[in-house]
N, C-alpha and C positions, 0 to 999 in steps of 0.2 A: 682195314682188311679188304674192302671193295677195291681200292686202288691197287693193291697187290695182285688180286685176281685179274684185273684188267691188264696189268703189265705181263703177267704170265700168258694171257691169251694172245697178246701182240707178239710175244716171242714165239709162241707156237705157230702163229700165222706166218711169220717170217721163215720159220723152219720149213713149213710146208711149201712156201714159195721157192725156197732154195732147192728143195727136192725136185719140184717141177722144172726149175731152171736147169738142173743137172740132166734131167731127162731130155729136155729140148736140145741141150748141147750134145748129148750123145747121139741124138737123132740126126743132128746136122753133120756130125763127123762120119757116122756110119748109117746110111739109110736102111741097111738091113736090120737094124734094131727097131724098126718101126713098131711092130706089135708090142715089144717090151716097153718102149717109151710110152705108148698109149696106156698100157697097164699101170705104169708109174703115175701118170696123171690121174687116172681113175682112183687109184689108191689115195692119192693126195686129196681128191675131192671128198672121198668117203671119210677120211680122217678129219677134214675140216668141219664135218657135222658136229664134232665135239666142241667146237668153238662157239662163242656167242653168235646170235643170228646175223648181226651186222658184219662181223668178221668172216663168217661163212659165206655171206653174199659177196663180199669184196674178193675173197680168194677164188670163189667160183667164177666171177666175172673175169678176173684176171686170167685164170686158166683157160676159160672158154675163148677169150680173145687171143691168147697166145697160141692155142691149138689151131684156131681158125686161120691165124696168120701164117704159122709155120707150115701146117699141112696143106694149106691152100696155095702158098706161094713159095716158101723157102725150100721145101723138100721136093726133089725131082725123082722120077722113076716110080711114082706111086700111082696106082690106078685111081680114076675118079670115083669109082664105087667105094674103094677102100677109104679115100679121103672123106667121103660123105658119111660112111658108117662110123669112122673115128670121131668126126665132129659131133655126130648125132649121139654117140655113146657118151662123149664128154658132156654134152648138154643134158642128157637124161640123168647122168650122175650128178650134175649140178642141181637139177630139180629135186632128185631124191635126197641129196645132202641137205637142201633147204627144208624139205618136208621133215626129214629126221631131226634136224636141228630144232624146228618149231615144236615137234612132238616132245623132244627131250626137254626143252625149256618149259613147256606146259607141265610135264611131269615133275620137273624140279620145282617149279613154282607151287604146284599142288602139294608136293612133299614138304616144301618150306613152310607153306601156310599151315599144313597139318602139324608140323613141328612147333610152329609159333602158337597155334591154338592149344596144343597139348601143354606147352609151357605155361600159357596163360591160365588154362584150367587148373594146372598143378599149382600155380601161384594162388589162384582163388581158393583152392582146397586148403593150402597151407595157411592162408589168411583166415579162413573159416575156423581152422583148428587152433591157431595160436593167438589170434586177436580176440580179446574179451574173455580170457581164461579166468580173470578175477574181476571183482567189482571195485577196483582201484583205478581212478582216472589216470594218474600218472603212469601206472604200469600198462594200462591199455594203450595209451598213446605211444609208449616205448615199444610195445609189441607191434603196433602198426609200422613204426619206423624200421624195426628189425626185419619184418617181412619184406618191406620195400627194397632194402639194400641187398637182399639175397641174390636176386637175378634181375629185378626190374630197373633199379636206379643205382647210381653211385652216391648220391646225396639225398637225404630225406630229413625233413623238418616238419614237426607237428606243432602248430600254434593254436591255442585255445583261447576263447574270449575270456577276459578277466572278470566279467560280471558273474555273480553267483548264480543268478537265474538267467540263462541265455535268452529265454523268450521275453525277458523284461528289459533288454538292452535298448537304448535309444538310438534312433537312426541319425540323429543330429550330431555332427562332429565326427572326428576319427574314432574308430573302434579300438579299444585297448585290448591287447592280447598278450599272453605270456608264452614263451617257448616251453612246451611240455616235454618234448623229446627231440633229440637230434642224433642222427646216425650217419656214418660214412662207411661205404663198402670197403673190404680189405684191398680190392683191386685198385681203389682210388687213392691208396696211400694212407698214411697214418691219420686217424681221426679220433674223435672222442664221443663217448656216450654221456652227454652232459645232462645234469639235473635241470629241473625247471628254472627258468630265469625270471627276472623281474618284469612286470608288465611294461609294454612299450606299444608304439603305434607304427603302422606301415607308412612308408613315404607316399605322399599323395600321388595318385594316378599310376602307382606301380601295379604290377600284376597281382600280387596278393591283396592289395587294397581294393582293386576292382573286383576280384573274386569274392572278397568278404562283403563288399557292398551290394553286388548284384546277385551273388549266389551261383554265377556261371563259371565254368572252368576257363582258365587262361593258359594258352600255350605260346611259348616264345622260343625262337631259335637265335636270338641275339645274345652273344656271350657277354657283352658289356652290360646289358640290362639284367640278365639272369644272375650275374655275380652278386648284385645287391640284394637279391631275394634271400640269400642265405646268410646275410651279414647280421652280426649282432647289432651293429650301428650302421644303418643304411648310408649314412654320410661318409663312413670310413670303412668300406668293406674289407680292407686288408687287415683290420684289427681282429677279425673273427677267426679263431683257430679251426673252425669246423669246415672251412672251405679254402681253396687256394687263395693266396694273397694277391695283391695287385700286380706283383711281378710274374705270376704264373697264369697259365690259361685257366679261365673260369669255366663253368658249365657251358657247353655248346648248345644245350637244349634244356629247358625247364618248363614245368607246368605247375599251376596252382589249382588245387581242387578244394571246393567248399565242403565242409563237414556239416551236414544238415540232418536233423532227425526230428520227427514229430513237429514239423513246421517251425523249428527253431534253428538258428545258426549257432553252431558250437565252435567253429574255428576254421582253420585252413591247413591243409597238408600240402607241402611243396616237395616235388621230386625234381632231381637234376641228373643229367648225364654229362660225363666229360668227353673229351675229343676222341678217345679211343673207341667209343661206342656209337652206333647210329643214333641220330636224333629221334626224339619222340614223334610219333605220327598220330593221326586221328584215332586209330585203333587203340593205341596206348592210352589215349585220353579216356576212351570208353572203359578200358580195363581199370584205370586208376579211379574213375568215378564209381565203378562197381565195388572196388575194395574200400574206397572211402565211405560209401553209403553203408556198408556193413559195419565198418569200424565206428561210424557216427552213432549207430544204434547202440553199440556196446559202450561207447563213451557216455551217451545219454543215460543208459541204464545205470552205469557206475555213478554218474553225477546224482541221479535221482535217489539211488540207494544211499550214497554218502550223505545227501541232504536229509533223508528220512532218518538215517542212523544218528546223525548229529542232533536232530530234533528230539528223537527218542531219548538219547543220552542226556541232553540238557533237561528234558522233562523229568526223567527219572532221577537225576541228581538233585534237581530242585525239590523233588518230593521226599527224598531221603533226609535224615537229620543232618543239618549243616555242622553242628557241633554237639558234643555229648554234654548232658547236664551234670552238674556237680551234686552228688547224692550222698546221703548218710549211709545207705544200704550197700552200695557197690561202687567200684571204679570200673569204667567201661573203656573198651577199645574196639574199633570196627575197621573192617576192610571191605572194599567192594571192587570186584574185578569183572568188567564187562566181557562178554564172549567175543571171540574173533569175528571178523567182518563177515565170514561166510554164514555164521549162525544168526547174527543180528542181535539187537538189544532185547533182553528178556525182561521179566517182571519181578525179579528178586528184590526184596526189601527187608528192612529191619527197623526197629524202633525201641526206644527206652522211655518209659512213661512213669513219672513219679506218682505214687499213690499215697493215700492217707496212711497215718500210722508209721511213717518212715519207710513204708514198703515200696517196692519198685516192680514194674512189669517189664519183662524182656520178651520181645516179639520178633519173630523172623518168619517170612512167608515167601511163596513163589507162585506167581501167576503163570498158567500154562500159555505157551505161545511166545512170540517175539514181535517186536515192532512197537509202534506208537500205541496200538490198541492195548497191548500188554502193559505198557507203562501207565496209560491212563487208568486201566483197571486197578493196577497196583496203588495208584494215588487214591482212588475211591476207597479201596479196602483199608488203607492206612488211616484215612480220615474216619472211617466207620469204627475201626478198632479204638482209636483215641476217644471217640464219642462214647462207645460202650464202656471203655475203661474208666471214664470219668464218672459213670454212675455206679462204679464199684461192683461190677458183676463178677461172680466166681468164674474161673477159667473155662470150665465146661459149659456154663450158661452163656458166657460171652461167645464161644464158638458156635453154639446153637443159634444165637441171634445173628451172628455173622454169616452163617450158612443160609439163613433166610434172606439176608440182604443179597447174597450172590445169586440165589435162585431168582429173586425179583429182577436183578440186573440182567441175568441171562435171558429171561423171558422177554424183556424189552428189546434187547439187542438182536435176538434171533428173528424178530419180525422185520428187521431192516437188513441184516446180513445173514445169509444162509450158512449153515454149518459153522457157526461161531462157537468156539469153546472158551467159556469164561471160568472154567474150574481153576481152583487154586488150592495150595496146601498152606498150613499155618501152624505155628507152635506158639503157645501163650504160656509164659511162666511168671509166677509171682513169688518174689523172695521177701521174707520178713526178717529184718536184722534183729528183732527182739527175741524171736524164738529160733532163728537160724533154720527155718523150714522153707522149702521151695515147693510150690504146688504147680504141677505141669499138666496141660491138656494139649492133645495133638489132633490135628485134622489132616491125616495122610502125610504127615511130615516126619522126618527122621528124628530120633530122640537126641536130646542134648547130652554132651559128654561133660563129666565133672572130674577135674583133677584135684584130689584131696591134698591137704598140706603134707601128708606123709609120702606123697609121690604116687600113690595108687590112682588108677583111673577106672571110672565106672560110667555106665549109661543110665540116665534117669528114664527108665523104660516105662513110661505111662502108656495106658492102652491106646493103640493107634486107631483113631476114629477115621471115618471116610473123608475124602477130600471135600473141600467146600464146593457147593454147587450140586452135590448128589441129592441131598435131602432125604428125610424120612428115617434117618438113623441117629441114635443118640451119641453124645460124646461123654467121655469119662475123664476124670482127673485123678492124678496120683500125687501123693505127698511124700517127700523125703527130706531127711536132715542133711544140710550142707554146712559143714563147719566154716568158721571164719577163715579167710585166707585161701579158700578154694577157688579154682578157675572153672567157671561155667561157660561152656563153648556151645553157641548156637550157630547154625550154618544152613545153607541150602543144598539141594541135591547135586548142584554142579561141582561141589567140593569132593564128594565121595563117589560119584558115578564117573566112569571112564570106559573107553573102549578096551582098556587093558584088564579091568577087574570089575566085579559086580559091587553091589552096595555093601554086602557083608565084608568083603575084603577091604573096601574103603573105610568102613568103621574100624576094622582092625588096624589099618594104617593110621587112622586118626588117634586111636588110643595109644599106639606105639609112639607117635610123635609127641604126645603129652606126657609120657612117663619120664622119670628121671628127676633132675634138679628142678627147683621151683623158679622158672624164668619170669621175666617181666612179661606183661601182656603183649607188648610189641614184639619181643623175641619169640614168644609163643606163637604169635600170628605168622611171623616169618618162618618158623620151623614147620608149622602145619602146612603152609602154602608150598614150601620147598619140598616137603615129603610127599604131598598128595598131588601137586600140580607141577611136575617138571617141565611141562609144555604149556603154551597158552591154552586156557580153558575153552572147551567147545560150547559150554553153557555159562551163563552168568553165575558168579559166586558171591554170596553175601556171608560175611563172617563177623560174628559179634561175640566178644569175650568179656566176661564180667568177673572181677575178683570181689568175693563177698566180704562184707564186714559184719561185725556183731556189736550191738549196743550192750555195754556192761550193766551190771546191777546198779551201779551208781548213776546211770543215765536214765533209768526208768523207775518210776514210782507209781504205785497203784493202791487204791483203797476201795472197800465195799461200804456202801452207804444205805441206810434204811430209806424206804419210800415214805418219808415223813418231812414236814416243814423244817424240823430241826436239822435235817441233813444239809441244808443250805449253808448255815453258819459253820457246821463242822467241815464241810468241803472247802469253804474259804480259808479256814484255819490250816487245814492240811496243805493246801496249795501255797499259802503264804510261808509256812515254815519250810516247805521243801524248796521254794524259790530262794529263800534266804540262805539255805544250805548250799545251793548251787551258785550263790553270789550273783544273782540277777540284778539288773538295774531297777531303780524305783519305777521307771516308766513301764518296764516289762512286767513288774510285779502288779502294778495297778491294772494294766490291761488284762493280765492273766486272771487276777482276782475277779474282775468284772465278767469275764467270759465264763469262768467256772460258776459264778453265782447265777448267771442267766441260764446256763445249760442245765444245772442241777435244779433250778426252780421250775423250768419247763418239764423236766423229767418227773418231778414230784407232782406237778399239777396235772399233766396230761397223760403220763405213761403209767404202766403197771409193772409189778415185779421188782426185783432188786435193782439197785443203781450202783454203778461202778465208775470210779474216776481214775484216769491215768494221765500222767505227765511224762513226756519224752523230751530229754534235753540232748540236742545235737547241734547241727548247723542252724537249727531253728527250734523254737519251743512249741511243742504240740500238746494241746489240751483235748482230751477225749472223755466224753460222758456216754455211758451205755445204759440202756434200759430194756425192758421186755416188750415194748410196743413196736409193731412193724410200720406204724404210720410215720411218714417222713414229714418234717416241718417245711413250711414254705415261707419265703420272705415276702412280706406285704407292707404296704405303706399305711400306717395308722393315721386316723383322722385326728384333728386338733384336740377334740374333746374325749378321745378314747383313753381309757385308763390303762390298757395293755396293748400288746402287739408291737412293741418297740424293741424287744429283746434281741431277735435275730438281726434287726437293723443295726443295733449297737455292735453286735458281734461282727457283722460284715464290714462296718466302718472301722473297727478297731484292729481286726486281724488282717494278715496278708491274704489268706484264703480260708474258706471253710466249706464243709460239705457233710453229707450223710452217706453211710454205707450200711447195707443190710448184713446181719449176722444170723447164725442159726438160732440164737436166743432172742433176737429182736433187732435192734438197730444201734448204731454208734454215731453220735454227732461230734464232729471234731473241728478244731480251729487251729491255725498255725500262725505263730508270731515270730517276727524277726528279732534276733537277739543282739545284732551288731549295731 
């Protein structure tokens, strides 16, 4: 473009010189045209002010010399005074044309600088709006390349260091980078918006390598050198489809700008211009550095967020059940959907805990907030629930204890982090396959949904207690009969809450999705998620589905025993006869007879009130002895000469596991034996 303007200026100067020559020729033919010829020369000088300064000077000197020669020597019959005035007028016109030309060029230069400044400010504004719109590293790098090829460059390449933590990269040896984004402007011909490539290294002593090593910008006007900057393989630049091949003209100008943020080198961004555009200058380097510095902060934020999100996800998934246990009471199926990247990882969790008496505890909870703090709090609550469930607390009592734990944790954390919210919601349900009853307690959580075998759907609407961490308010539990074959659905609020509807509408949608035919648990989960979550969830979603089972009358046997020494022999006989009916092996019969004998003996010796014996035959054999005492036995090591104290030790060594649970009438001591 600059060469075209120079050619036009030269043609204009030749045209003006031709006009002056015609005037001089007319003057030589007819001296009477003297005034008009002078006016023609003056008009020519005035018009030359529109040319560049050098051409204006050349035209003026030529005209001034011609006028002085022609009027001073060649033309006769003209008075000396008129000759002097004519030459003086031409000289003054020459001076004025130079002054006007200089002022015009200053004005044009100022306007050009203002136009360039406005374009650069506009580019910075566009970069500020478009770069960093998400917390995705690859997309942020692509946004930087997209902005660059709008007006600033013809080629753009963003390379990021391959190390996971940029501040931990070693200075020894070449740095490994991967192409995160590449763009080509439409004016530069066909290009591609390529996805990130494999890690590679820069050619030693190349511009990008020096930029990455020193952190300083590198500007080059050498086309042979800059071509390799955009190559996929620096040794064979023609193989890269993102820039002209070896047979075409490469970038006439290119710069490499270091991406740095928070004292860490993140990568290099390379800009290039082809021959049709003016080469980069120092002002362009400053502009590129400003854009790169802003983009580097966005990329670093995206990397930090990605690293924190992956850490929180890994922590959360490690704290959730890795596989569901095989239980006599229920079959279970679970789904966990993390929130989108904008919301961050939440503290949703679920668990399935086997309890004594073939019962099972189903738990789902949600910790307020997002991030690693929420995931860590979720892990602590899940551990606390498992500990409290192990001591066989009732659902309402368990939530009361859990609320106290959350209050204690909140008091400790708030001393270190201001305005920290460690509140949480939780639902704790216990299902008994012997009675087919489900006991539910809620701490600010949505009620579970139950799909009955006949296709009807209802909510186990237990009293809604306060969220965990509030304190001072009691929790209540509710009991409902859940027939065998029912689907019990527990979930977190991310499933039923949405921008499109409130919680009540979400519960209606959940019940609608569960109605109809009796699907498998996996199909039911798919149907629920498809109906309630057509788009990626804005909050974490934990979904736990349990299909209930029932133990038939032939699998459970129970007897009432008197609180007398004779009850021990009677209990052994009842147990032996029942185990023979169930066709148990001799080893199981021997171990069960020993356990029943020791438990009933302890009940007769140390407890009060009636004694009951119950045997449950399922995946394992469960022996239970209940009495009216609230005192729990403790395992101890008997001395060599002690006559007693070895009963619980024998039970612990013989059974798979054993324990005690409190009941409304006293306590129940149980032991579980493997039958396979």
